[in-house]
Structures are given as structure tokens and as C-alpha cells.
N, C-alpha and C positions, 0 to 999 in steps of 0.2 A: 757769582761766587758766594758760597755760604761757608762761614767759619763757625764751628761748633766747639765749645770748650766746657769742661765739667770741673767743678770745684772739688775739694777746697782750694781756695786761692791764696792760702797762707802756708808758710813752712810750718813744720811741726813744733818748732821751738820759739816762734814769735807770731804776732798778729800784724806784721808790718806790710803784708800784701805784696811782697816782692814778685811772686809769680804772676799776680794780677798786673803789675806794672809791666812786666815782660810781655804779657799777652796784649796789653794795650798798645805797646810799641809795634807789635805784629799787625794789629788792626790798623793803626795809623799808616804803616808802610804798605800793606797789601790792599787796603780799602775794599773789603768785601761788601757785597750788596746787602747781605744779611749776616748778622752776628748773633748766634744763640748761645747764651751762657746759662748753664745749669748750676744750681747750688750744690753743696752748701757754700755760702759766701763767708759765713762765720760758723764754723763747724762745732756742734755741741760736744763732739768727742775731742776737741782740741785740748791739749794739755793745760793751757792757761785758763781756758773756760771751765774745765772740770775742777781745777784747783782754786777757782775764784781769784785769780791774780790780775784780772783786767782792771784798769784804773777808771774806765768809763762804763756806763750802762751798755748792755748789748745793743739796744736800739740805736744809740749814738754811734757805735762802731759800724753797724749796718748802714746807717745814713751816710757816714763818711765813705764807706765802700761804694755805695751807689753813686754818690757825688763824683768820686774818682772815676768810676766807669763812664758816667755820662760826659764829664769834661774830657776824659781821655779818648772818647770815640767821636766827639762832636765834629772834628775836622775831617774825619774819614767819610762822612756822609752816609754811613751805613744805617740800615734799620737795625735796631737793637732789641732783642727779645730776652728778658730775664725770667728764668723759671726757678722758683724756690725748691728747696729740698726738704725732706722730712727731718734732716739733721741740721737745718738752719736754726741756730739757737734763739734768734730774736723773732722767730716766726711761729705761727700756730702749726702744731704737728698733727693736724687732722687731715683726712683724705676725703674729698679732694681739697687741695690747699687753695686758700685765697691768694690772689696776687699780692706782691709787696705793696704796702702803702708808701707813697712818696709824694706828699703834698707839696714839697718844695720844687717839684719839677717845673722848670720855666714854661710859661704859656706857649711859646713858639714850638716847644718840643712835644707838646700834647695836642697840637692843632689838628682839627678835623678838616679834611678827610684823611690826611696822611701823616699821622704822628711818627716821629722818629723812634720813640721808645715805647715798647710794649711790655707791660708787666703781666705775664701770663700765669694762670693758675697751674 
């Protein structure tokens, strides 16, 4: 089974990632073999981003989002593919886009030959 979802993963009036939390509950319940998530994870067109109301740097918010996704899908045993969007505020908006940098990914999750998490361009 393949689960595919597309962002943004925040409601228009906050950056609390409630839709993302709901999605992670579905992943934990249904345990898909592969879960493909397309950005934007933090949308450049979000009201709080455009008006500079965030209390943390964009990169910190993205890292929190990625950590939430990784921890929220770990028990499902799914392969996870994260694909950035041109509207991801903390990512280069060039085409083709480079994958998300995530140096904090635990060693066991990026183990070769079968990593659980794939950061796709």
C-alpha cells in the first residue's frame, strides 16, 4: 500500500501542524508500505510567514516538522519519501530542487542498503 499526501500541512491561521498530526495518525493506523509526502511543509504563502510573525527561524520550524514526521512514522515501519516544494520557505526554490538536508537523522534510519527515510529532490 502506498499513501501519498501533499502539503501544506498547517492550517492557514497557525503553524501548529495539526493536519500533519492527523496524517501521522493515519500512517500509524494503516501502516502503508510507502508514504510519499510532497511539500510545502512550511508554505512561503502562509499568513504568518508572509507577515514575519514566526518566533523561530524557518529552518528551525522545518527541522521540527521533519523530526515530527520521522518520529510519528517510525512505529509504522513504512518507507518514507519526502519531496520538497517550490513554495517551501526554508528550502532553495531552484529547479530541480535539492533534497532536504537533515543531518540529525539517526544512523539506523539512513542505514544502507535499505534506509527508511528518503529525502528526494
